[in-house]
PDB file of N, CA, C and O in Angstrom:
ATOM      1  N   MET A   1      36.494  77.859 -90.187  1.00  0.00           N
ATOM      2  CA  MET A   1      37.036  77.971 -90.912  1.00  0.00           C
ATOM      3  C   MET A   1      36.600  78.469 -91.868  1.00  0.00           C
ATOM      4  O   MET A   1      36.434  79.661 -92.124  1.00  0.00           O
ATOM      5  N   TRP A   2      36.325  77.287 -92.638  1.00  0.00           N
ATOM      6  CA  TRP A   2      35.440  77.584 -93.844  1.00  0.00           C
ATOM      7  C   TRP A   2      34.118  78.604 -94.376  1.00  0.00           C
ATOM      8  O   TRP A   2      33.653  79.148 -95.378  1.00  0.00           O
ATOM      9  N   LEU A   3      33.901  78.416 -92.895  1.00  0.00           N
ATOM     10  CA  LEU A   3      33.344  80.248 -92.699  1.00  0.00           C
ATOM     11  C   LEU A   3      33.288  81.512 -92.753  1.00  0.00           C
ATOM     12  O   LEU A   3      32.447  82.312 -93.163  1.00  0.00           O
ATOM     13  N   ALA A   4      35.006  81.649 -91.953  1.00  0.00           N
ATOM     14  CA  ALA A   4      35.708  83.159 -92.061  1.00  0.00           C
ATOM     15  C   ALA A   4      36.350  83.273 -93.530  1.00  0.00           C
ATOM     16  O   ALA A   4      36.983  84.235 -93.965  1.00  0.00           O
ATOM     17  N   LEU A   5      36.020  81.971 -94.255  1.00  0.00           N
ATOM     18  CA  LEU A   5      36.295  82.013 -95.516  1.00  0.00           C
ATOM     19  C   LEU A   5      35.112  82.116 -96.879  1.00  0.00           C
ATOM     20  O   LEU A   5      35.246  81.875 -98.079  1.00  0.00           O
ATOM     21  N   THR A   6      34.328  82.431 -96.334  1.00  0.00           N
ATOM     22  CA  THR A   6      33.229  82.523 -97.291  1.00  0.00           C
ATOM     23  C   THR A   6      33.188  83.412 -98.288  1.00  0.00           C
ATOM     24  O   THR A   6      32.891  83.170 -99.458  1.00  0.00           O
ATOM     25  N   PRO A   7      33.508  84.518 -97.788  1.00  0.00           N
ATOM     26  CA  PRO A   7      33.490  85.704 -98.766  1.00  0.00           C
ATOM     27  C   PRO A   7      34.224  85.769 -99.914  1.00  0.00           C
ATOM     28  O   PRO A   7      34.007  86.297-101.005  1.00  0.00           O
ATOM     29  N   ASN A   8      35.623  84.794 -99.232  1.00  0.00           N
ATOM     30  CA  ASN A   8      36.422  84.748-100.688  1.00  0.00           C
ATOM     31  C   ASN A   8      36.281  83.303-100.899  1.00  0.00           C
ATOM     32  O   ASN A   8      36.906  82.357-100.422  1.00  0.00           O
ATOM     33  N   TYR A   9      35.095  83.377-101.913  1.00  0.00           N
ATOM     34  CA  TYR A   9      34.909  81.848-102.260  1.00  0.00           C
ATOM     35  C   TYR A   9      36.124  80.933-102.517  1.00  0.00           C
ATOM     36  O   TYR A   9      36.433  79.782-102.209  1.00  0.00           O
ATOM     37  N   PHE A  10      36.691  81.969-103.231  1.00  0.00           N
ATOM     38  CA  PHE A  10      37.901  81.379-104.034  1.00  0.00           C
ATOM     39  C   PHE A  10      38.891  80.553-102.979  1.00  0.00           C
ATOM     40  O   PHE A  10      39.160  79.437-103.424  1.00  0.00           O
ATOM     41  N   GLU A  11      39.361  80.775-101.975  1.00  0.00           N
ATOM     42  CA  GLU A  11      40.201  80.246-100.346  1.00  0.00           C
ATOM     43  C   GLU A  11      38.911  78.866 -99.449  1.00  0.00           C
ATOM     44  O   GLU A  11      39.179  77.745 -99.018  1.00  0.00           O
ATOM     45  N   GLY A  12      37.647  79.574 -99.475  1.00  0.00           N
ATOM     46  CA  GLY A  12      37.070  78.692 -98.840  1.00  0.00           C
ATOM     47  C   GLY A  12      36.131  77.506 -99.671  1.00  0.00           C
ATOM     48  O   GLY A  12      35.920  76.469 -99.042  1.00  0.00           O
ATOM     49  N   TRP A  13      35.677  77.599-100.776  1.00  0.00           N
ATOM     50  CA  TRP A  13      35.453  75.949-101.336  1.00  0.00           C
ATOM     51  C   TRP A  13      36.936  75.448-101.142  1.00  0.00           C
ATOM     52  O   TRP A  13      37.200  75.341 -99.944  1.00  0.00           O
ATOM     53  N   PRO A  14      37.822  75.160-101.851  1.00  0.00           N
ATOM     54  CA  PRO A  14      38.713  74.803-101.291  1.00  0.00           C
ATOM     55  C   PRO A  14      38.612  73.853 -99.972  1.00  0.00           C
ATOM     56  O   PRO A  14      38.766  72.652 -99.753  1.00  0.00           O
ATOM     57  N   GLN A  15      38.289  74.951 -99.240  1.00  0.00           N
ATOM     58  CA  GLN A  15      38.687  74.697 -97.686  1.00  0.00           C
ATOM     59  C   GLN A  15      37.825  72.961 -97.377  1.00  0.00           C
ATOM     60  O   GLN A  15      38.062  71.772 -97.159  1.00  0.00           O
ATOM     61  N   ILE A  16      36.689  73.997 -97.575  1.00  0.00           N
ATOM     62  CA  ILE A  16      35.188  72.555 -97.521  1.00  0.00           C
ATOM     63  C   ILE A  16      35.975  71.256 -98.359  1.00  0.00           C
ATOM     64  O   ILE A  16      36.048  70.133 -97.859  1.00  0.00           O
ATOM     65  N   GLN A  17      36.558  71.603 -99.736  1.00  0.00           N
ATOM     66  CA  GLN A  17      37.015  70.638-100.105  1.00  0.00           C
ATOM     67  C   GLN A  17      38.212  69.157 -99.585  1.00  0.00           C
ATOM     68  O   GLN A  17      38.336  67.959 -99.842  1.00  0.00           O
ATOM     69  N   HIS A  18      39.057  70.490 -98.510  1.00  0.00           N
ATOM     70  CA  HIS A  18      39.689  69.360 -98.288  1.00  0.00           C
ATOM     71  C   HIS A  18      39.807  68.673 -97.250  1.00  0.00           C
ATOM     72  O   HIS A  18      40.541  67.715 -97.005  1.00  0.00           O
ATOM     73  N   THR A  19      38.821  69.358 -96.457  1.00  0.00           N
ATOM     74  CA  THR A  19      38.674  68.807 -94.869  1.00  0.00           C
ATOM     75  C   THR A  19      37.236  68.431 -94.927  1.00  0.00           C
ATOM     76  O   THR A  19      36.790  67.984 -93.870  1.00  0.00           O
ATOM     77  N   GLY A  20      36.390  68.518 -95.959  1.00  0.00           N
ATOM     78  CA  GLY A  20      35.548  67.445 -95.819  1.00  0.00           C
ATOM     79  C   GLY A  20      34.414  68.119 -94.724  1.00  0.00           C
ATOM     80  O   GLY A  20      33.741  67.194 -94.269  1.00  0.00           O
ATOM     81  N   TYR A  21      33.990  69.446 -94.156  1.00  0.00           N
ATOM     82  CA  TYR A  21      33.722  70.241 -93.584  1.00  0.00           C
ATOM     83  C   TYR A  21      33.048  71.590 -94.488  1.00  0.00           C
ATOM     84  O   TYR A  21      33.536  72.257 -95.400  1.00  0.00           O
ATOM     85  N   PRO A  22      31.974  71.645 -93.933  1.00  0.00           N
ATOM     86  CA  PRO A  22      30.487  71.380 -93.838  1.00  0.00           C
ATOM     87  C   PRO A  22      30.045  69.972 -95.431  1.00  0.00           C
ATOM     88  O   PRO A  22      30.147  70.028 -96.656  1.00  0.00           O
ATOM     89  N   VAL A  23      29.546  68.860 -94.393  1.00  0.00           N
ATOM     90  CA  VAL A  23      29.273  67.905 -95.249  1.00  0.00           C
ATOM     91  C   VAL A  23      28.213  68.588 -96.305  1.00  0.00           C
ATOM     92  O   VAL A  23      27.072  68.922 -95.985  1.00  0.00           O
ATOM     93  N   ILE A  24      28.753  68.732 -97.553  1.00  0.00           N
ATOM     94  CA  ILE A  24      26.873  69.448 -98.240  1.00  0.00           C
ATOM     95  C   ILE A  24      26.832  67.497 -99.132  1.00  0.00           C
ATOM     96  O   ILE A  24      27.470  66.508 -99.495  1.00  0.00           O
ATOM     97  N   PRO A  25      25.243  68.316 -98.976  1.00  0.00           N
ATOM     98  CA  PRO A  25      24.559  66.336 -99.681  1.00  0.00           C
ATOM     99  C   PRO A  25      24.591  66.325-101.359  1.00  0.00           C
ATOM    100  O   PRO A  25      24.626  67.477-101.793  1.00  0.00           O
ATOM    101  N   VAL A  26      24.588  65.534-102.162  1.00  0.00           N
ATOM    102  CA  VAL A  26      24.352  65.809-102.809  1.00  0.00           C
ATOM    103  C   VAL A  26      22.826  65.684-103.638  1.00  0.00           C
ATOM    104  O   VAL A  26      21.769  65.191-103.243  1.00  0.00           O
ATOM    105  N   GLY A  27      23.099  66.203-104.671  1.00  0.00           N
ATOM    106  CA  GLY A  27      22.223  66.707-105.196  1.00  0.00           C
ATOM    107  C   GLY A  27      20.658  65.788-106.067  1.00  0.00           C
ATOM    108  O   GLY A  27      20.334  65.800-107.254  1.00  0.00           O
ATOM    109  N   THR A  28      20.039  65.128-104.944  1.00  0.00           N
ATOM    110  CA  THR A  28      19.398  63.793-105.804  1.00  0.00           C
ATOM    111  C   THR A  28      17.784  63.875-106.027  1.00  0.00           C
ATOM    112  O   THR A  28      17.064  62.984-106.478  1.00  0.00           O
ATOM    113  N   SER A  29      17.401  65.194-105.588  1.00  0.00           N
ATOM    114  CA  SER A  29      16.521  65.342-105.632  1.00  0.00           C
ATOM    115  C   SER A  29      15.509  65.131-106.790  1.00  0.00           C
ATOM    116  O   SER A  29      15.689  66.061-107.577  1.00  0.00           O
ATOM    117  N   GLY A  30      14.595  64.371-107.204  1.00  0.00           N
ATOM    118  CA  GLY A  30      14.106  64.630-108.641  1.00  0.00           C
ATOM    119  C   GLY A  30      13.565  65.727-108.922  1.00  0.00           C
ATOM    120  O   GLY A  30      13.336  65.861-110.124  1.00  0.00           O
ATOM    121  N   ASP A  31      13.214  66.728-108.145  1.00  0.00           N
ATOM    122  CA  ASP A  31      12.807  67.658-108.476  1.00  0.00           C
ATOM    123  C   ASP A  31      13.674  68.816-109.359  1.00  0.00           C
ATOM    124  O   ASP A  31      13.124  69.332-110.332  1.00  0.00           O
ATOM    125  N   LEU A  32      15.404  69.301-108.886  1.00  0.00           N
ATOM    126  CA  LEU A  32      16.296  69.559-109.127  1.00  0.00           C
ATOM    127  C   LEU A  32      16.996  68.818-110.714  1.00  0.00           C
ATOM    128  O   LEU A  32      16.842  67.721-111.251  1.00  0.00           O
ATOM    129  N   SER A  33      17.832  70.102-111.085  1.00  0.00           N
ATOM    130  CA  SER A  33      18.737  69.449-112.186  1.00  0.00           C
ATOM    131  C   SER A  33      19.822  68.597-112.157  1.00  0.00           C
ATOM    132  O   SER A  33      19.850  69.057-113.299  1.00  0.00           O
ATOM    133  N   LYS A  34      20.517  68.019-112.062  1.00  0.00           N
ATOM    134  CA  LYS A  34      21.984  67.590-111.472  1.00  0.00           C
ATOM    135  C   LYS A  34      23.074  68.586-112.495  1.00  0.00           C
ATOM    136  O   LYS A  34      24.280  68.719-112.282  1.00  0.00           O
ATOM    137  N   GLY A  35      22.558  69.010-113.251  1.00  0.00           N
ATOM    138  CA  GLY A  35      23.580  69.915-113.852  1.00  0.00           C
ATOM    139  C   GLY A  35      24.956  68.899-114.144  1.00  0.00           C
ATOM    140  O   GLY A  35      25.315  67.723-114.083  1.00  0.00           O
ATOM    141  N   VAL A  36      25.409  70.196-114.488  1.00  0.00           N
ATOM    142  CA  VAL A  36      26.971  69.786-115.390  1.00  0.00           C
ATOM    143  C   VAL A  36      27.659  68.594-114.409  1.00  0.00           C
ATOM    144  O   VAL A  36      27.982  67.531-114.940  1.00  0.00           O
ATOM    145  N   THR A  37      27.825  68.754-113.285  1.00  0.00           N
ATOM    146  CA  THR A  37      27.980  67.470-111.415  1.00  0.00           C
ATOM    147  C   THR A  37      27.362  66.632-111.623  1.00  0.00           C
ATOM    148  O   THR A  37      28.099  65.787-111.114  1.00  0.00           O
ATOM    149  N   ASN A  38      26.261  65.892-112.101  1.00  0.00           N
ATOM    150  CA  ASN A  38      25.316  65.254-112.073  1.00  0.00           C
ATOM    151  C   ASN A  38      25.326  65.312-110.248  1.00  0.00           C
ATOM    152  O   ASN A  38      25.805  64.493-109.463  1.00  0.00           O
ATOM    153  N   GLY A  39      24.943  66.000-110.104  1.00  0.00           N
ATOM    154  CA  GLY A  39      24.629  66.385-108.568  1.00  0.00           C
ATOM    155  C   GLY A  39      25.506  66.485-107.523  1.00  0.00           C
ATOM    156  O   GLY A  39      25.060  66.799-106.419  1.00  0.00           O
ATOM    157  N   ILE A  40      26.970  66.219-107.710  1.00  0.00           N
ATOM    158  CA  ILE A  40      28.058  66.448-106.908  1.00  0.00           C
ATOM    159  C   ILE A  40      28.633  67.790-106.880  1.00  0.00           C
ATOM    160  O   ILE A  40      28.841  68.501-107.863  1.00  0.00           O
ATOM    161  N   MET A  41      28.845  68.035-105.789  1.00  0.00           N
ATOM    162  CA  MET A  41      30.445  69.080-105.416  1.00  0.00           C
ATOM    163  C   MET A  41      30.971  68.785-106.277  1.00  0.00           C
ATOM    164  O   MET A  41      31.423  67.662-106.498  1.00  0.00           O
ATOM    165  N   PRO A  42      31.067  70.234-107.326  1.00  0.00           N
ATOM    166  CA  PRO A  42      32.386  70.415-108.266  1.00  0.00           C
ATOM    167  C   PRO A  42      33.678  70.005-107.486  1.00  0.00           C
ATOM    168  O   PRO A  42      33.799  69.628-106.320  1.00  0.00           O
ATOM    169  N   ASN A  43      34.573  70.182-108.433  1.00  0.00           N
ATOM    170  CA  ASN A  43      36.073  69.250-107.230  1.00  0.00           C
ATOM    171  C   ASN A  43      37.148  70.966-107.694  1.00  0.00           C
ATOM    172  O   ASN A  43      37.709  71.703-106.883  1.00  0.00           O
ATOM    173  N   ARG A  44      37.108  71.090-108.921  1.00  0.00           N
ATOM    174  CA  ARG A  44      37.316  72.590-109.342  1.00  0.00           C
ATOM    175  C   ARG A  44      37.062  73.389-110.163  1.00  0.00           C
ATOM    176  O   ARG A  44      35.978  73.253-110.729  1.00  0.00           O
ATOM    177  N   PHE A  45      38.057  74.680-110.611  1.00  0.00           N
ATOM    178  CA  PHE A  45      37.241  75.519-111.935  1.00  0.00           C
ATOM    179  C   PHE A  45      38.262  75.329-113.433  1.00  0.00           C
ATOM    180  O   PHE A  45      39.412  75.129-113.824  1.00  0.00           O
ATOM    181  N   MET A  46      37.342  75.483-113.722  1.00  0.00           N
ATOM    182  CA  MET A  46      37.907  75.159-115.285  1.00  0.00           C
ATOM    183  C   MET A  46      38.816  76.599-115.624  1.00  0.00           C
ATOM    184  O   MET A  46      38.618  77.734-115.190  1.00  0.00           O
ATOM    185  N   TYR A  47      39.800  76.144-116.491  1.00  0.00           N
ATOM    186  CA  TYR A  47      39.910  77.057-117.468  1.00  0.00           C
ATOM    187  C   TYR A  47      39.123  77.782-118.283  1.00  0.00           C
ATOM    188  O   TYR A  47      38.196  77.409-119.003  1.00  0.00           O
ATOM    189  N   SER A  48      39.809  79.398-118.013  1.00  0.00           N
ATOM    190  CA  SER A  48      38.696  80.210-118.743  1.00  0.00           C
ATOM    191  C   SER A  48      39.359  80.607-120.472  1.00  0.00           C
ATOM    192  O   SER A  48      40.534  80.761-120.803  1.00  0.00           O
ATOM    193  N   SER A  49      38.106  80.683-121.322  1.00  0.00           N
ATOM    194  CA  SER A  49      38.610  80.670-122.663  1.00  0.00           C
ATOM    195  C   SER A  49      39.588  81.952-122.958  1.00  0.00           C
ATOM    196  O   SER A  49      40.212  82.002-124.018  1.00  0.00           O
ATOM    197  N   PHE A  50      39.686  82.911-122.042  1.00  0.00           N
ATOM    198  CA  PHE A  50      40.480  83.910-121.993  1.00  0.00           C
ATOM    199  C   PHE A  50      42.139  83.001-122.016  1.00  0.00           C
ATOM    200  O   PHE A  50      42.955  82.970-122.937  1.00  0.00           O
ATOM    201  N   GLU A  51      42.185  82.584-121.162  1.00  0.00           N
ATOM    202  CA  GLU A  51      43.257  81.589-121.092  1.00  0.00           C
ATOM    203  C   GLU A  51      44.304  80.363-121.742  1.00  0.00           C
ATOM    204  O   GLU A  51      45.497  80.066-121.676  1.00  0.00           O
ATOM    205  N   LEU A  52      42.890  79.796-122.496  1.00  0.00           N
ATOM    206  CA  LEU A  52      43.000  78.676-123.484  1.00  0.00           C
ATOM    207  C   LEU A  52      43.490  79.177-124.304  1.00  0.00           C
ATOM    208  O   LEU A  52      44.378  78.525-124.853  1.00  0.00           O
ATOM    209  N   GLY A  53      43.130  80.925-124.969  1.00  0.00           N
ATOM    210  CA  GLY A  53      43.285  81.630-126.423  1.00  0.00           C
ATOM    211  C   GLY A  53      44.641  81.978-125.859  1.00  0.00           C
ATOM    212  O   GLY A  53      45.622  81.520-126.445  1.00  0.00           O
ATOM    213  N   ALA A  54      44.817  82.748-124.771  1.00  0.00           N
ATOM    214  CA  ALA A  54      46.018  83.201-124.641  1.00  0.00           C
ATOM    215  C   ALA A  54      47.335  82.310-124.076  1.00  0.00           C
ATOM    216  O   ALA A  54      48.438  82.847-124.187  1.00  0.00           O
ATOM    217  N   ASN A  55      47.280  81.366-123.652  1.00  0.00           N
ATOM    218  CA  ASN A  55      48.221  80.661-123.285  1.00  0.00           C
ATOM    219  C   ASN A  55      47.919  79.107-123.243  1.00  0.00           C
ATOM    220  O   ASN A  55      48.150  78.412-122.254  1.00  0.00           O
ATOM    221  N   SER A  56      47.241  78.523-124.727  1.00  0.00           N
ATOM    222  CA  SER A  56      46.555  77.413-124.551  1.00  0.00           C
ATOM    223  C   SER A  56      48.308  76.233-124.940  1.00  0.00           C
ATOM    224  O   SER A  56      48.053  75.049-124.716  1.00  0.00           O
ATOM    225  N   THR A  57      49.797  76.459-125.422  1.00  0.00           N
ATOM    226  CA  THR A  57      50.411  75.376-125.445  1.00  0.00           C
ATOM    227  C   THR A  57      50.128  74.840-123.783  1.00  0.00           C
ATOM    228  O   THR A  57      49.527  73.841-123.390  1.00  0.00           O
ATOM    229  N   ASN A  58      50.846  75.979-122.977  1.00  0.00           N
ATOM    230  CA  ASN A  58      51.270  75.615-121.574  1.00  0.00           C
ATOM    231  C   ASN A  58      49.620  74.726-120.821  1.00  0.00           C
ATOM    232  O   ASN A  58      49.577  73.520-120.575  1.00  0.00           O
ATOM    233  N   VAL A  59      48.574  75.602-120.619  1.00  0.00           N
ATOM    234  CA  VAL A  59      47.665  75.107-120.366  1.00  0.00           C
ATOM    235  C   VAL A  59      47.139  73.586-121.181  1.00  0.00           C
ATOM    236  O   VAL A  59      46.345  72.838-120.611  1.00  0.00           O
ATOM    237  N   GLN A  60      47.558  73.345-122.221  1.00  0.00           N
ATOM    238  CA  GLN A  60      46.926  71.997-122.832  1.00  0.00           C
ATOM    239  C   GLN A  60      47.415  70.851-122.098  1.00  0.00           C
ATOM    240  O   GLN A  60      46.863  69.821-121.711  1.00  0.00           O
ATOM    241  N   GLU A  61      49.216  71.532-121.956  1.00  0.00           N
ATOM    242  CA  GLU A  61      50.423  70.738-120.986  1.00  0.00           C
ATOM    243  C   GLU A  61      49.804  70.373-119.586  1.00  0.00           C
ATOM    244  O   GLU A  61      50.027  69.227-119.194  1.00  0.00           O
ATOM    245  N   ALA A  62      49.148  71.099-118.882  1.00  0.00           N
ATOM    246  CA  ALA A  62      48.917  70.921-117.671  1.00  0.00           C
ATOM    247  C   ALA A  62      47.574  70.262-117.755  1.00  0.00           C
ATOM    248  O   ALA A  62      46.993  69.902-116.731  1.00  0.00           O
ATOM    249  N   ILE A  63      47.068  70.098-118.951  1.00  0.00           N
ATOM    250  CA  ILE A  63      45.802  69.372-118.626  1.00  0.00           C
ATOM    251  C   ILE A  63      46.137  68.203-118.928  1.00  0.00           C
ATOM    252  O   ILE A  63      45.556  67.348-118.259  1.00  0.00           O
ATOM    253  N   SER A  64      46.961  67.773-119.794  1.00  0.00           N
ATOM    254  CA  SER A  64      48.057  66.583-120.201  1.00  0.00           C
ATOM    255  C   SER A  64      48.125  65.773-118.790  1.00  0.00           C
ATOM    256  O   SER A  64      47.991  64.562-118.617  1.00  0.00           O
ATOM    257  N   ARG A  65      48.403  66.920-117.713  1.00  0.00           N
ATOM    258  CA  ARG A  65      48.718  66.367-116.603  1.00  0.00           C
ATOM    259  C   ARG A  65      48.213  66.059-115.822  1.00  0.00           C
ATOM    260  O   ARG A  65      48.560  65.155-115.063  1.00  0.00           O
ATOM    261  N   GLN A  66      46.649  67.095-115.716  1.00  0.00           N
ATOM    262  CA  GLN A  66      46.058  67.155-114.808  1.00  0.00           C
ATOM    263  C   GLN A  66      44.660  66.360-114.667  1.00  0.00           C
ATOM    264  O   GLN A  66      44.363  65.794-113.615  1.00  0.00           O
ATOM    265  N   GLY A  67      44.025  66.359-115.528  1.00  0.00           N
ATOM    266  CA  GLY A  67      43.361  65.558-116.262  1.00  0.00           C
ATOM    267  C   GLY A  67      42.018  66.563-117.191  1.00  0.00           C
ATOM    268  O   GLY A  67      42.246  67.765-117.324  1.00  0.00           O
ATOM    269  N   ALA A  68      40.895  66.075-117.687  1.00  0.00           N
ATOM    270  CA  ALA A  68      39.958  67.427-118.170  1.00  0.00           C
ATOM    271  C   ALA A  68      39.657  68.458-117.526  1.00  0.00           C
ATOM    272  O   ALA A  68      39.501  68.937-116.403  1.00  0.00           O
ATOM    273  N   ASN A  69      39.624  68.659-118.702  1.00  0.00           N
ATOM    274  CA  ASN A  69      39.287  70.622-118.394  1.00  0.00           C
ATOM    275  C   ASN A  69      38.069  70.513-117.899  1.00  0.00           C
ATOM    276  O   ASN A  69      37.177  71.034-118.568  1.00  0.00           O
ATOM    277  N   LYS A  70      37.649  69.749-116.483  1.00  0.00           N
ATOM    278  CA  LYS A  70      36.211  69.781-116.232  1.00  0.00           C
ATOM    279  C   LYS A  70      36.030  70.029-114.821  1.00  0.00           C
ATOM    280  O   LYS A  70      36.887  69.637-114.029  1.00  0.00           O
ATOM    281  N   ILE A  71      34.998  70.644-114.426  1.00  0.00           N
ATOM    282  CA  ILE A  71      34.938  70.842-113.228  1.00  0.00           C
ATOM    283  C   ILE A  71      34.778  70.046-111.955  1.00  0.00           C
ATOM    284  O   ILE A  71      34.951  70.247-110.753  1.00  0.00           O
ATOM    285  N   ILE A  72      34.127  68.453-113.201  1.00  0.00           N
ATOM    286  CA  ILE A  72      34.922  67.558-111.772  1.00  0.00           C
ATOM    287  C   ILE A  72      35.894  66.107-111.645  1.00  0.00           C
ATOM    288  O   ILE A  72      35.792  65.033-111.053  1.00  0.00           O
ATOM    289  N   THR A  73      36.718  66.651-112.414  1.00  0.00           N
ATOM    290  CA  THR A  73      38.180  66.769-112.409  1.00  0.00           C
ATOM    291  C   THR A  73      38.804  66.842-111.402  1.00  0.00           C
ATOM    292  O   THR A  73      38.972  68.028-111.121  1.00  0.00           O
ATOM    293  N   LYS A  74      39.366  66.007-110.502  1.00  0.00           N
ATOM    294  CA  LYS A  74      39.886  66.144-108.807  1.00  0.00           C
ATOM    295  C   LYS A  74      41.252  67.131-108.690  1.00  0.00           C
ATOM    296  O   LYS A  74      41.489  66.800-109.852  1.00  0.00           O
ATOM    297  N   VAL A  75      41.752  67.537-108.542  1.00  0.00           N
ATOM    298  CA  VAL A  75      42.460  68.196-107.744  1.00  0.00           C
ATOM    299  C   VAL A  75      44.142  67.584-107.413  1.00  0.00           C
ATOM    300  O   VAL A  75      43.791  66.407-107.337  1.00  0.00           O
ATOM    301  N   TRP A  76      45.479  67.529-107.199  1.00  0.00           N
ATOM    302  CA  TRP A  76      46.654  67.263-107.616  1.00  0.00           C
ATOM    303  C   TRP A  76      46.000  66.423-106.019  1.00  0.00           C
ATOM    304  O   TRP A  76      45.647  65.267-105.784  1.00  0.00           O
ATOM    305  N   TRP A  77      46.090  67.905-105.023  1.00  0.00           N
ATOM    306  CA  TRP A  77      45.856  66.773-103.806  1.00  0.00           C
ATOM    307  C   TRP A  77      44.618  66.423-103.230  1.00  0.00           C
ATOM    308  O   TRP A  77      44.597  66.526-102.003  1.00  0.00           O
ATOM    309  N   ASP A  78      43.440  65.986-103.846  1.00  0.00           N
ATOM    310  CA  ASP A  78      42.464  65.180-103.945  1.00  0.00           C
ATOM    311  C   ASP A  78      42.068  64.021-104.911  1.00  0.00           C
ATOM    312  O   ASP A  78      41.080  63.829-105.620  1.00  0.00           O
ATOM    313  N   ARG A  79      43.187  63.336-104.675  1.00  0.00           N
ATOM    314  CA  ARG A  79      43.486  61.888-105.461  1.00  0.00           C
ATOM    315  C   ARG A  79      42.379  60.894-105.101  1.00  0.00           C
ATOM    316  O   ARG A  79      41.654  60.241-105.851  1.00  0.00           O
ATOM    317  N   ASN A  80      42.433  60.946-103.705  1.00  0.00           N
ATOM    318  CA  ASN A  80      41.950  60.002-102.825  1.00  0.00           C
ATOM    319  C   ASN A  80      39.946  59.473-103.265  1.00  0.00           C
ATOM    320  O   ASN A  80      39.361  58.640-102.573  1.00  0.00           O
TER     321      ASN A  80
END
């Protein structure tokens, strides 16, 4: 299923997160930059600057319930 959803990354990426397949190794090579995720697979999309500006009250409420607005914050269905 993840392969079929690859062209639609908004659906394929959560499917990989949900099923754990395919296994994507942690980026531990010294030759590679670990980036903002410290070498691990991102968990969620961040709220856009447009959304933060146009709907800041609701976005801030959602952030307070869901966790920080970072790509490494777990989504509600991936808390384990």
